[in-house]
C-alpha positions as CSV (number, residue, x, y, z in Angstrom):
1,M,11.9,-56.7,-46.0
2,A,13.1,-53.1,-45.8
3,T,10.6,-50.7,-44.3
4,R,10.3,-47.0,-43.7
5,L,10.9,-45.6,-40.3
6,I,8.6,-43.0,-38.7
7,D,9.1,-41.6,-35.2
8,I,6.0,-40.5,-33.3
9,H,7.5,-39.3,-30.1
10,P,10.5,-36.9,-30.5
11,H,10.7,-33.6,-28.8
12,I,12.4,-30.3,-29.8
13,I,13.6,-27.4,-27.7
14,S,14.5,-23.9,-29.1
15,P,17.5,-21.9,-27.6
16,D,15.5,-18.8,-28.4
17,E,13.6,-18.3,-25.1
18,K,12.5,-14.8,-26.1
19,K,10.6,-16.1,-29.2
20,Y,9.6,-19.3,-27.5
21,P,9.3,-18.5,-23.7
22,L,9.5,-21.1,-21.1
23,D,6.2,-21.9,-19.3
24,P,6.3,-25.5,-18.2
25,L,3.2,-27.4,-17.3
26,G,3.3,-28.1,-13.6
27,G,5.5,-25.1,-13.0
28,E,8.8,-27.0,-13.3
29,R,10.9,-27.5,-16.4
30,S,11.8,-31.1,-17.2
31,G,15.4,-31.9,-16.5
32,W,16.1,-33.4,-19.9
33,S,14.9,-30.3,-21.7
34,A,17.5,-28.2,-19.8
35,K,20.4,-30.6,-19.7
36,R,20.2,-32.1,-23.2
37,P,17.8,-30.1,-25.4
38,A,17.7,-30.8,-29.2
39,T,16.7,-28.1,-31.6
40,F,14.6,-28.9,-34.7
41,E,17.7,-28.7,-36.8
42,Q,19.7,-31.0,-34.5
43,F,16.8,-33.5,-34.5
44,V,16.7,-33.5,-38.4
45,A,20.4,-34.2,-38.4
46,E,19.9,-37.1,-36.0
47,M,17.0,-38.4,-38.2
48,D,19.3,-38.4,-41.2
49,K,22.0,-40.3,-39.4
50,A,19.6,-42.8,-38.0
51,G,17.6,-43.4,-41.2
52,V,14.3,-42.0,-39.8
53,D,12.2,-41.0,-42.8
54,K,9.5,-38.9,-41.1
55,A,8.3,-37.8,-37.6
56,A,5.3,-36.6,-35.7
57,I,7.0,-34.2,-33.3
58,V,5.5,-34.0,-29.9
59,H,5.2,-30.6,-28.2
60,S,7.1,-30.5,-24.9
61,S,4.5,-29.5,-22.3
62,T,7.1,-29.6,-19.6
63,T,8.9,-26.8,-21.4
64,Y,6.3,-24.6,-23.1
65,G,3.0,-25.4,-21.4
66,F,0.2,-24.9,-24.0
67,D,2.2,-22.7,-26.4
68,N,2.9,-25.0,-29.4
69,S,4.5,-22.3,-31.5
70,Y,8.0,-24.0,-31.9
71,V,6.5,-27.3,-33.1
72,A,4.1,-25.5,-35.4
73,D,6.9,-23.3,-36.9
74,S,9.2,-26.3,-37.3
75,V,6.6,-28.6,-39.0
76,A,5.7,-25.8,-41.4
77,T,9.2,-26.0,-42.9
78,D,8.5,-29.4,-44.4
79,P,4.9,-30.6,-43.8
80,S,5.4,-33.6,-46.1
81,R,8.0,-35.0,-43.7
82,F,6.7,-33.8,-40.4
83,A,3.5,-33.8,-38.4
84,G,3.0,-32.1,-35.1
85,V,1.3,-33.2,-31.9
86,Y,0.1,-30.3,-29.7
87,S,-1.2,-29.8,-26.2
88,I,-3.9,-27.4,-25.0
89,D,-6.0,-27.0,-21.9
90,L,-8.8,-29.4,-22.9
91,L,-10.9,-28.4,-19.9
92,A,-10.9,-24.7,-20.8
93,P,-14.1,-23.0,-22.2
94,D,-12.1,-22.1,-25.4
95,A,-10.8,-25.7,-25.9
96,A,-12.7,-26.2,-29.2
97,E,-11.4,-22.8,-30.5
98,K,-7.8,-23.7,-29.6
99,I,-8.1,-27.2,-31.2
100,R,-9.1,-25.6,-34.5
101,Y,-6.5,-22.9,-34.2
102,W,-3.5,-25.3,-33.9
103,K,-5.0,-27.6,-36.5
104,E,-5.1,-24.6,-38.9
105,R,-1.4,-24.0,-38.0
106,G,-0.6,-27.4,-39.5
107,L,-0.6,-29.7,-36.4
108,S,-2.4,-33.0,-36.7
109,G,-2.6,-34.7,-33.3
110,L,-3.4,-33.9,-29.7
111,R,-1.7,-34.9,-26.4
112,I,-2.9,-34.9,-22.9
113,F,-0.1,-34.9,-20.3
114,T,-1.6,-36.1,-17.0
115,T,1.5,-37.4,-15.3
116,G,5.3,-37.2,-15.6
117,S,8.5,-36.3,-14.0
118,T,7.3,-32.8,-13.3
119,M,3.8,-33.9,-12.5
120,P,4.0,-36.9,-10.2
121,G,0.8,-38.8,-9.4
122,Q,-2.2,-38.8,-11.7
123,A,-4.1,-35.6,-12.5
124,P,-7.9,-36.1,-12.7
125,T,-8.1,-34.6,-16.2
126,L,-9.7,-37.6,-17.8
127,E,-12.5,-37.8,-15.2
128,S,-13.9,-34.3,-16.0
129,P,-17.1,-34.0,-18.0
130,D,-15.6,-30.7,-19.3
131,L,-13.3,-32.9,-21.4
132,H,-16.0,-34.5,-23.4
133,G,-16.6,-31.8,-26.0
134,A,-12.9,-31.5,-26.9
135,W,-12.5,-35.3,-26.9
136,S,-15.5,-35.7,-29.3
137,L,-14.2,-32.9,-31.5
138,A,-10.9,-34.6,-31.9
139,G,-12.6,-37.6,-33.3
140,D,-14.7,-35.5,-35.6
141,M,-11.5,-33.8,-36.9
142,D,-9.5,-37.1,-37.2
143,L,-7.0,-36.0,-34.6
144,S,-5.5,-38.9,-32.7
145,V,-5.2,-38.2,-29.0
146,C,-2.1,-39.5,-27.2
147,V,-2.3,-39.7,-23.4
148,Q,0.5,-39.9,-20.9
149,M,-1.2,-41.5,-17.9
150,T,-0.8,-44.1,-15.1
151,K,-2.9,-47.2,-14.3
152,A,-5.0,-45.1,-12.0
153,A,-6.6,-43.3,-14.9
154,I,-7.8,-46.4,-16.7
155,P,-11.4,-46.3,-15.4
156,A,-11.8,-42.8,-16.6
157,L,-10.2,-43.6,-20.0
158,E,-12.4,-46.6,-20.5
159,K,-15.5,-44.4,-20.1
160,L,-14.1,-42.1,-22.8
161,L,-13.2,-45.0,-25.1
162,T,-16.8,-46.3,-24.8
163,A,-18.5,-43.0,-25.2
164,F,-16.4,-41.7,-28.1
165,P,-15.4,-44.7,-30.2
166,A,-14.5,-42.5,-33.2
167,T,-11.6,-40.9,-31.3
168,N,-8.3,-42.8,-31.7
169,V,-6.2,-42.9,-28.5
170,I,-2.5,-43.6,-28.3
171,I,-1.1,-44.5,-24.9
172,D,2.3,-43.0,-24.3
173,H,5.1,-45.5,-23.4
174,M,2.4,-48.2,-23.1
175,M,1.8,-46.8,-19.6
176,K,5.2,-48.3,-18.6
177,P,3.8,-51.5,-17.0
178,P,5.9,-53.4,-14.6
179,I,7.4,-56.3,-16.5
180,A,10.6,-57.2,-14.7
181,D,9.1,-60.4,-13.3
182,G,9.0,-61.8,-16.8
183,A,6.4,-63.8,-18.8
184,P,3.5,-64.1,-18.7
185,Y,3.6,-60.5,-17.3
186,P,0.7,-60.5,-14.9
187,G,1.7,-57.0,-13.7
188,A,0.9,-55.7,-17.2
189,Q,-2.5,-57.3,-17.4
190,F,-4.2,-53.8,-17.0
191,L,-2.5,-52.9,-20.3
192,F,-3.5,-56.1,-22.2
193,D,-7.1,-55.7,-21.0
194,L,-7.3,-52.4,-23.0
195,A,-7.0,-54.4,-26.3
196,R,-10.8,-54.9,-26.3
197,Y,-11.2,-51.2,-27.2
198,N,-10.6,-51.0,-31.0
199,N,-9.7,-47.3,-30.7
200,V,-6.7,-47.9,-28.4
201,H,-3.2,-47.8,-29.9
202,L,0.1,-48.2,-28.1
203,K,3.2,-46.1,-28.4
204,L,6.3,-48.4,-28.2
205,S,9.0,-46.1,-27.0
206,S,12.6,-46.4,-25.8
207,R,11.3,-46.7,-22.3
208,N,9.7,-49.9,-23.3
209,T,12.7,-51.4,-25.1
210,E,14.9,-50.6,-22.2
211,E,12.5,-52.3,-19.7
212,S,12.0,-55.3,-22.0
213,Q,15.7,-56.1,-21.4
214,A,15.7,-55.8,-17.6
215,G,15.0,-58.4,-14.9
216,K,13.3,-61.5,-16.3
217,A,11.7,-59.7,-19.2
218,T,12.8,-60.3,-22.7
219,P,11.8,-58.5,-25.9
220,Q,10.6,-61.7,-27.5
221,T,8.2,-62.6,-24.7
222,F,7.0,-59.1,-23.9
223,F,6.6,-57.6,-27.4
224,G,5.5,-60.9,-28.7
225,K,2.6,-60.8,-26.2
226,V,1.8,-57.2,-26.9
227,V,1.6,-57.8,-30.7
228,S,-0.4,-61.0,-30.3
229,T,-2.8,-59.1,-28.0
230,F,-3.3,-55.8,-29.8
231,G,-2.1,-56.6,-33.4
232,A,1.0,-54.8,-34.8
233,D,-1.3,-52.4,-36.7
234,R,-2.2,-50.8,-33.4
235,I,1.4,-50.2,-32.2
236,A,3.7,-47.4,-33.4
237,W,7.2,-46.6,-32.4
238,G,8.3,-43.3,-30.7
239,S,11.9,-42.6,-29.8
240,N,11.4,-40.2,-26.9
241,F,14.5,-38.4,-28.1
242,P,16.1,-36.5,-26.5
243,A,14.3,-37.2,-23.2
244,S,15.8,-40.6,-23.4
245,E,19.6,-40.6,-23.3
246,G,21.7,-41.6,-26.2
247,S,21.7,-40.7,-29.9
248,L,18.7,-41.3,-32.1
249,L,20.7,-43.9,-34.0
250,D,21.3,-45.8,-30.7
251,I,17.6,-45.7,-30.0
252,V,16.7,-46.9,-33.5
253,N,19.2,-49.8,-33.3
254,D,17.8,-50.9,-30.0
255,L,14.3,-50.9,-31.4
256,K,15.4,-53.0,-34.3
257,R,17.1,-55.5,-32.1
258,C,14.1,-55.8,-29.9
259,I,11.6,-56.5,-32.7
260,D,13.7,-58.4,-35.2
261,F,12.0,-61.7,-34.2
262,L,8.7,-60.4,-35.5
263,P,7.4,-61.1,-39.0
264,A,8.4,-58.4,-41.5
265,A,4.9,-57.3,-41.9
266,D,4.5,-56.7,-38.1
267,Q,7.8,-54.8,-38.1
268,H,6.5,-52.5,-40.8
269,W,3.4,-51.7,-38.9
270,I,5.3,-50.8,-35.8
271,M,8.0,-48.8,-37.6
272,A,5.8,-46.9,-40.1
273,G,2.4,-48.3,-41.0
274,T,0.6,-47.5,-37.8
275,A,2.1,-44.0,-37.6
276,Q,0.8,-43.3,-41.1
277,K,-2.7,-44.5,-40.1
278,L,-2.7,-42.3,-37.0
279,Y,-1.1,-39.3,-38.7
280,P,-2.3,-39.4,-42.4
281,Q,-0.1,-36.3,-43.1
282,L,2.8,-38.7,-42.9
283,A,1.5,-41.1,-45.6
284,D,3.7,-41.7,-48.6
């Protein structure tokens, strides 16, 4: 069964630093964005080579902070093929205003970056009551919220999931659970436990496909358990290109190898169906 392919986690970087000035969150630019940046045009060319039909482009917080202009300008060139995921200061007094502003600019998802290569540890963002208004508004506006976080933020996330069940959440890179010890993956139990929240979705990225082939882990046992626990309709693929090394075609081929054991219907949800549910702008 052939299926469409939608990428919900690529990044783009402009060479025009005058029009799109650098202002990285955390004060330090990510290494990948400096060493192997990809412009919007380069990403589109990679999509065409790899057979990627559509994409929800994720704003690079570690390059531009809260200025989502480059993603917004790029998405506007073909809003039937592209959606945009933007970041703002969700704790700021003007958070609601900024959410509406970027939505009006054509972007259709939010992202909270609370940890990463330039922000080690776990920021307390999800614990703040100042977040509640923006989080609730995202649900009201049908904006999925993707969160880059560590295990340490789960208690705060669970409170938000319970208080705001209408807000869909996507966990970036599945929180990169430790799985090298192999099945039954006890070190990933904190991830599996989140399946009880119907508004939780997982982003299966190249980080996860790489780790599923290391140590005693296998794609069949790990992704098999993830799908049986969450359901494929709550899992969507994101390339992490170009933060992950290699061409987009290489990343796509690795994904296909890792999930080819799944039923065709499950593969469809992971490769396109869940993305279209989370970002209706990408629907056929």
